[in-house]
N, C-alpha and C positions, 0 to 999 in steps of 0.2 A: 504494499499499499504507500509506505512512504516514498519508495520509486517514484510510482504514478505520481506522486503529489510532485515531487524533484521535477519530473519529464511535463505537468502541466507547468509549473514555472517558466517553464523556454517555449510555451505555448500559445503565444496570444492570438489565434484565429478559435481556441478553444476545444480541438481536437480530441486531445486526451483527455480532456473532462469529462470523455463521454465515459470514460472507461473506471473514474471514479465515482464510487457509491453516492448516491444523493446527499447522506448524510455526511459526506466528508467535502460537499460543496457547497459553496455561499452560493446559490440560486435562488434571485430573488424577481418579483416580477417589477421591482425598480431599475435593476441592473439589465431586464429584458421586457420593455413594455408589453410585446404582444406574444410573449411565453404563455400567459395566463390564459389568453385567446386560444392558441394552437393547443395546448393541452385539454381544453374542452371539446376539440374535434376528436371525431370514432378515430381508432388505431388505424382503420383503412387508411383514412384520408389524412392521417398525420406522417402514413408511411408514403402518399403519393406526394405531400407537399415537399418530403426530403429529396424524395426522387426529383423532381421537379425543380427542386434547388440545386441539388445536386448535379443537375445536368445546365443549369445556367452557367455553372462556375466551369463545367469542360468544356462549354463552349469558346471561353477566351481563358483557358488557362493561363495565357502570359500575365493576368491581371492578380495571379491567384498569390497571395504572399507564399515564399517558402521560406520557414525559419531556418535561419544560419544553423543550428543545432541538426535539422535535418539534412542540410547539404554536408554538415562534418560526419554527420553516420555514414552516407551514401559513399561520400567518399573513401571512410575507413574501411566499406565492404568492398568498395572495387580495388580499394591498395591491396586485400589480404587474400594472397593466393588461394587458400584452403578456400575461401568462398566462391561454390560453384551451383550455379543452376543446375537444380536435379530434373527438372523437367521444364518443355518449352511453353511457351506463352499457348500455341494451337493445344498443346496435353491438356492444361490448366482449365481451357475454355471447351473444350471436350467434356471432361470430370465435370464441370456446372453442369453442363446441356443434360448429360445422363444424370443427374442428380435431380433435375426440376420435373424431368419425365416423368 
C-alpha cells in the first residue's frame, strides 16, 4: 500500500489513485465537482463514460501528459537486457478476443 501511495505522489493525472482503496484517498466532491453526478449514474453508463473519455484521449495522444517517472521507468526497462517481450502484440490481442467470446 505504501508503494502505491508513493507512486501516486508522482502521478499528476491520477492514474495510480485508482489502485489505492477509497479509504486511502482524499476524494471529495469539492475536488471533483462532477464526480458526485457521475457516481449517481448506473454502472453501465459510468463504464461507457470512461470508455468515451479514454477514446477522446487516444485521439490526441500528443496532448496527454506523460510524467517523468513513467519515462524513467520505460528507459530503465528498455536498458535492461533481461527485459524481453514474451508475447507479441498480435498474440495479446488474440488472447483478449478469445476471452470475450
